C-alpha positions in Angstrom: 6.0 -16.2 -17.2 5.0 -12.5 -17.2 5.4 -10.8 -20.5 4.4 -7.4 -21.8 4.5 -6.5 -25.5 3.7 -3.0 -26.7 2.6 -2.1 -30.2 0.9 0.7 -32.1 3.7 3.2 -32.1 4.1 5.2 -35.3 5.0 8.5 -36.9 2.0 10.8 -36.7 1.4 14.5 -37.5 0.8 17.1 -34.8 -2.9 17.0 -33.9 -3.2 13.4 -34.8 -4.3 10.4 -32.8 -2.9 7.0 -32.0 -3.8 4.0 -30.0 -1.1 1.9 -28.3 -1.7 -1.6 -27.1 0.1 -3.6 -24.4 -0.4 -7.4 -24.8 0.0 -9.2 -21.5 0.7 -12.9 -20.9 1.3 -14.9 -17.8 -1.3 -13.0 -15.8 -4.7 -11.2 -16.0 -4.4 -7.5 -16.6 -7.7 -6.8 -14.8 -6.2 -8.0 -11.5 -3.2 -5.7 -11.4 -2.2 -2.1 -11.4 -1.0 -1.3 -14.9 0.7 1.9 -16.2 2.0 3.5 -19.3 5.3 5.4 -19.1 7.2 7.3 -21.7 10.8 8.3 -22.2 11.9 11.1 -24.6 15.5 11.3 -25.8 17.7 12.8 -23.2 15.0 12.8 -20.6 14.0 10.5 -17.7 11.2 8.0 -18.0 7.9 9.5 -16.8 4.6 8.2 -15.7 1.8 8.9 -18.2 -1.3 7.0 -17.0 -2.4 4.3 -14.6 -5.3 1.9 -14.3 -6.0 0.1 -11.1 -6.9 -3.5 -10.5 -10.4 -4.8 -10.3 -11.9 -1.3 -9.8 -10.4 0.1 -13.0 -9.8 3.6 -11.6 -7.6 5.7 -13.8 -5.1 8.4 -13.1 -3.2 10.7 -15.5 -0.2 12.9 -15.5 -1.1 16.6 -15.7 0.5 17.0 -19.1 -1.8 14.4 -20.8 -5.1 15.1 -19.0 -7.9 15.4 -21.4 -5.8 14.1 -24.3 -4.9 10.5 -23.4 -7.1 7.7 -22.1 -6.0 4.4 -20.5 -8.3 1.4 -20.7 -8.1 -2.4 -20.8 -9.9 -5.3 -22.4 -9.9 -8.1 -19.9 -11.2 -10.6 -22.4 -8.2 -9.9 -24.7 -5.8 -9.2 -21.9 -4.8 -5.9 -23.4 -4.1 -2.5 -21.9 -4.6 0.5 -24.2 -3.4 4.0 -24.3 -5.5 6.2 -26.7 -3.8 9.5 -27.5 -5.5 12.5 -29.1 -4.3 15.9 -30.2 -0.7 14.8 -30.2 2.1 17.3 -29.9 5.8 17.0 -30.9 6.5 17.1 -27.1 4.7 13.7 -27.0 7.5 12.1 -29.0 9.0 9.3 -26.9 9.3 5.6 -26.4 6.1 4.4 -24.6 6.3 1.5 -22.1 3.8 -0.6 -20.4 4.4 -1.6 -16.8 2.9 -4.0 -14.3 3.6 -2.5 -10.9 3.6 -5.8 -8.9 6.9 -7.4 -9.6 8.0 -4.3 -11.7 7.6 -5.9 -15.1 8.2 -3.8 -18.2 7.6 -4.2 -21.9 10.2 -3.3 -24.5 8.5 -0.1 -25.6 7.0 1.3 -28.8 8.2 4.5 -30.5 5.8 7.4 -31.0 7.0 10.2 -33.1 5.0 13.3 -33.6 6.3 15.4 -36.5 5.1 17.1 -39.6 
């Protein structure tokens, strides 16, 4: 069955970097539209970045453009979110999603604080 498992969340200082991973099972990530979302305390879940199916086109929310990068490793069946120059405003639980069938992972916590 379809399963998504995020990892890589951590406590990081402002200005730091982090790479999140989404391990997929039950399907091939390269064939589906995949996204990263985040949800901060008291706020709605918001779309961060998307990578399309076979074409691999990427799209980003304005608030992360130039700082975050979504990519995938088809051989390992992983989707990544690389985050640079992190800000306390980036503190949230980050989720991986497969659009087709609306599958979600359990999330991984990212905390940006000094």
